[in-house]
N, C-alpha and C positions, 0 to 999 in steps of 0.2 A: 134438650133442644139441639145440642150438637149431634146426638145420635140420629135425630130425625133429619137434619140437614144432610148428614152423610148418607142416609138411606135414599133420600131424594136424588142426590148426585149419582149414587151407584145405579139407581133405577134408570136414570136418563142415559147413563153410559151403556147399560145393558140393552135397553129397548130402542135407542135411537140407531137405526140401521143404515143411515146414509153414508157415514164414514166408518172406517175400520176402528176396532177397539183401541188401538194404539193412538190414533189421531184423537178419538174422543177423550181418552185419558189426558193427553197432552193439552187439549183445549181447556179441560176442567182445571188442570194444574195451573196453566197460564192465567186463566180467569181468576183463580183464587189468589195468586201472587199479585196480579194487577190490582185486584180489589183491595188486597191488604195494603199495598202501597198508597192507593187512593185514600183509604180510611186513615192510615197513619198520617198522611199529609193534612187531611182535614182536622184530625184530632190535634196535631201539633199547632196548626193555625188557630184553632179555637182556644186552646190553652194559652197561646201567646197573646191573643187579643184580651182574654180575661186577665192575664197577668198585667198588661199595660193599663187596663181599666182599673184594676184594684190598686195599682201603684199610686193612683190619685187619691185614694182614701187615706184616712188617718190610721187605720189598722195595718200594722206592719207584718203581722204573723201570717195573714192569708197570702201576702206576696211571697213570703219565704216558702210556704207549703206548695204553692203553685209552681214556683221556680224549681223546687226539689222534685216535683212529680212530673214535670213536663217531659223530659227525656225518657224516664222509665215507662211512662204510659205509652209513648210511641213505640218503645222497645217491646212492650207487652203486646201491642197490636200486631207487630211483626212476628213475634213468637207464636201467637195463636194462629195467624194466617198461614205461616209456614208449616205449622203442625197439621192443619187441615190438608194442605197440599201434600204433605208427606204421607198422611193416612190414605188419601186417595191413591197415591202412587204405590203404597205398600200393598193395597188390595189386589193390584194387578201386576205386582213385581215380587220376585223372590230375593231381592238384594238384602244382604245382611244389615246394611246400614239403616234400613227402615224399621228394623226390630227394636231399635233404641228410641223410638218416638216418644213413648210414655215417659221413659226415664229423662230424656232431654227436656220434655215439657215440665216435669216436676222440678228438676234442677234449675232450669231457666226461670221458672216462676220464683223460686227461692232467691236466685241471684237478683232478679229485678226488684223483689221486695227489699232485700238487703241494700241494694243500690239506692232505693228511695229513702230508706232510713238514714243512710250515711250522708246523702245530700241534704236531708232535712236537718241533721245534727250540725253539719257545716254551716248551713244558712242561719240557723238559730245562734250559733256561736258568733258569726260575723255581726249579727244584730246586737247581741248582748254587750259586745265590746266597742260598738260604734258610738262615738260621741255625737254623731249627727242624728242617729235614730233613737238613741236613749238619752234621757235627761241626766241620769246618773249611770254611766257605763260601768259594768263590772270589771273586776281585775282580770287582765288578760291571762295571767298565769293560772288562776283558778279555773276560769272558763276553759282554757286549753286543756288542763288536766282532766276536767270532767268530760269534755268531749272525747278525749283519747280513751278514757275508761269506757264510755258508752260505745264507741266504735269497736273496742276490743270485745265487749260483751256481745254486740250484734254479730260480729264475725265468728266468734266461737260458737254461738248458738246456731248460726247458719250452717257451719261446718258439721255440727252434730246432727242437725235435721237432714242435711244432704246425705250423710252416712246412713242414716235410718232409711232414707228413700232409696238408696242404692242396695239395700238388703243387709247392711251390717247391723249388729246388735249394739245399741248404745250402752247397755249395761256392761257388756264385755269391754267396750272401749273405755268406759269410765273406770272399770276395775283395773284394766291394764294401765290407764293413766295414773291411778292411785299408786300402784306398785312402782311404775316407772317414775312417778313424781318424787318418790323417796330417793331413788338413785340419782335422779337429776338434781335434787336438792343438795345432796352431798357433793356432787361433781361441780355444781355451779353455785356454790354458796356465796362467792363474791358477787356474782351477777344478781342473785336474789337480794343480797345486802344493798347493792346499788339501787335495785328496783324499789325496795322499801324506803331507802333513803330519799329517792325522788318522791315517793308517796308522802313522806313526812314533810318535805319541802312544800309540796302542794297543799298539805293540810295546815301546817303552821304558818306558812308564807313569811319567812324571815326576810325574803327579798323576792323581787319579781323582775321580769325582763325590762331592761333599761336602767336598773338601779346600779349605783356605784357601791361595791362591796369590798371589804378587805378583812383579813384575818390576822390577829396578832400572834397566832400560833404557827401559821404557815406563811410562806412567801406568796400570798394570794392577794391581788388587788387589781381591780379593773371594773369594767361595765358588763353586766350580765346580758348576753345576746340570746341564749336559748337554754331552756330547762327541759331536758329529756328524761326518760325513765332510767337511763344508765349514766349519762354524763350531763354536766352543766358546762356550757361554753361561756367563757369570760374573756373579753377583749381587754388586754392590759393597756396601759397608757402609752406604751411604745408601739401599739397597734399589732401586737402579736396575739394570736388566739391561745387561750389556756383552757385545756380540757380537764375538768376536775370530776372524778367519780363521785356520785351522789352520796355514797357511804361516808365520804370524808366529812361532810357537813354534819354528821351525827356525832362526831367526836371532837370537833374544834369549835372555838368561839368565832363568831362572824359579826363584824361591824357593818352597819348599813348607813354610811354618811349621807346617803340621798334623803333619808328621812329626818335629818336634823332640822330644827326649827330656826336656829340662828347660828352664826359663826362668831367665834370669840376673838377679841383683841386683848392680849395680855402682854404688857411691856413694862420693863423697869427702866426709868429714865433718870439719869444723874445730873445734878447741877453742881457748881463749884461751892466750896466751903465759904468763899467770899460772898456768896449770894444767900447766906442763911437768913438774913433779915427779910428777904423777899419770899421766903418759902411759903408762908401761909397764903399770901396773895396769889402766887403762882398756882398753888394747888386749887384754890377757890375758882380761879379763872378757867383752869383746865376742866374742872367739874362742870362749870356753867356751859362751857363750849360743848361738852359731850351731851349734856341734857338738852341742848337746843339743836344739836346736829340732826338733820332730817334723815340720815341713814343709820343712826344709832337707835336701838330699841330701848327706850327709857323704862319700859315695863320689866326688863330683865335686870339682873344684878349689875350695878354700876359703882365702881370703887375707884376713888382717886385720893391717895393718902401719902403723907411723908412716911417712908418705910424704914429707913435705917441710915446710920452713919457708916458709910463705906470707907475703904482705904483712901480713896482720892475723890470721893463724890458724896453728895447727899442724895439718896435714892428716893424716887417717887414711883409708886405703883399705880399703873393705869390698867383698869380691868373693865371691859365693856363688851357688849354684843351688838353685832350688826343686824339689820333687818333682812338683808339678802343672804342667801345661802350659795349663790353662784360663786365659783372659785375666782374668776377674773374680776367680777364686780366687787368682791370682798377685798381684794388687794388694792383696788382703786380707792375704796373707802378708807382702808387702813393708811394708805399713803396720805390722803387728805388730812386725816386725824393727826398723824405724826408731824406733818408740816405746820398745822395750826398750833400744835403744842410747842414746836420750835419758835414760832412767831411770838407766842405768849411769853416764853422765857426771855427772848431777846428784847421784847417790849418792856420788860421790867429791868432791863440793864444786866441781865444775867447771861450766862453761857452754859451750854451743855458741857459737862466735865469729861475729861479724858484722863488716863492714868498719868500721874505726876508724882515727884518726890521733892521734898524740901529739906535741906541740910542746914542746921543751926550750929554756929561755932562760937564759944564763949571767949571773953577777953583773956582769962588765964591761959587758955589754950593757945591764944595768939602770942602772949609773952613767952611762954615756954617754947613755942615754935621759933620765935626770933632768937632766943638764947641758944637753942639747939643749932640754928643756922650760923650764929656767930661763932660758937664753939667749933662747929665743923669747918668754918672758914679759917679760924686760927690754926686748927689742926692741919688744914691743908697747907697753910703758909709754912708751918714748922716742918711739915713733911717735904715741902719743896726745898727749904733751906738745907735740911739734912741730905736731900738728894744732891743739891749743888755741892755741899761740902764733901760728900762722898765722891762726887764726880771729880772735884779738884784734887783730892788726895790721890785718886786713881791716876789722874794725869801726871802729877808730880812723880808718882812711883814709876810710871811708864818712862818718863824722861830720865830718871835716875838709872833705871835698868839699861836704857839706851846708851847713856854715857859710859857706864861701866863696861858695857859690851864693846863700845868703840875703843876704850883704853886697853882692854885685854887683847883686842884684835890687832893693835899696833906692834911693830917689830923693833929691834934694837937700834936700827939706824935712826928711826924717829926719835927714840929716847936720847941718843947721843947728839942729835941735832939740837934738841932742846938744851942739852947741857952746854953745847958750844955757844949757843946764843947767850947763855948766862956768863960765860967767861969773857966774851967780847964786851959785854956790858960792864963787866967789872973793870976792864981796862979803860 
């Protein structure tokens, strides 16, 4: 059909003699391009109308296929029209660019076909993970991994077919790829390890985008933002991005707290030894309170028991699970439970214990202490007397030394004066 149309156009150009050959070629090329634009507009409008009409039906797959095919079909119309115009121009022109018409048409058709498939994969992916369009939407991580794999297969196949269309031998390319793959495997073993690590994550699904994960083996904790073929992006709780190579997850243990069914309350509460008579009643009331609490899951393990005689308290073990798994709501429930336990203890006249020590002293120890105090007092008095006597003797000795010093220091005149006084008295 295309050959017949080209023969008709060439016959008109050759036989119509009103205008020159250049003008006739230009008119035909313009008419082909204008017709291509008109047909592309009509095709796009028709497909858009069908897409809006099918959107009202319950079938969601026809909407996806029409949306995926709309732009590629318009591009195909343009590709075919431009090819015809280029063929007409090539017949009457020796330009080198027109020699690649066949190759451009083949490669362009492959590109449009690949483009259609990629758009269809993307549209189907958006449907499978949409809670609006699907009653049970599939896991985003799994669907994303499969779509990436399909896109990679489509692109690789398209490249190989394009090489074959350009005149290259696929067998030679594959052989070269096999030999080169061995060298690349040795050179990029870490990259391949990360690739297969990402494949294992998508296959086993230990976590998905949006999950809170942490590892006891590494300093890894946060919310998963993206799972790639080489890296997994985790947003830590201080809002910093953490990029973890996928090969890491094949050698470490990973916890997924997002999949927990309940959160645990595990507390040890102590009361005073003076409240031992109320222990059984307090324990029973705490257990009844937890069983009737609307935020405590009574189907899970619930333990309230007198645990042990501690150094300064009688310990009660409280072990229960909340219905909620949200971090903030869990702490609100835990606070309410602890306050109600405190009210129960106070309501029975008890108190929550704190570390204390009691010192007991016997009567014999008191008597011995008094005797020791009295002996020490008597010893202190004797000591003071000895000190005073020693101080008195010291004073007398100092006065005696002073007197002798004064006598030795006197002269003969003083002695004779004393003697004279004696004689006069005798008279």
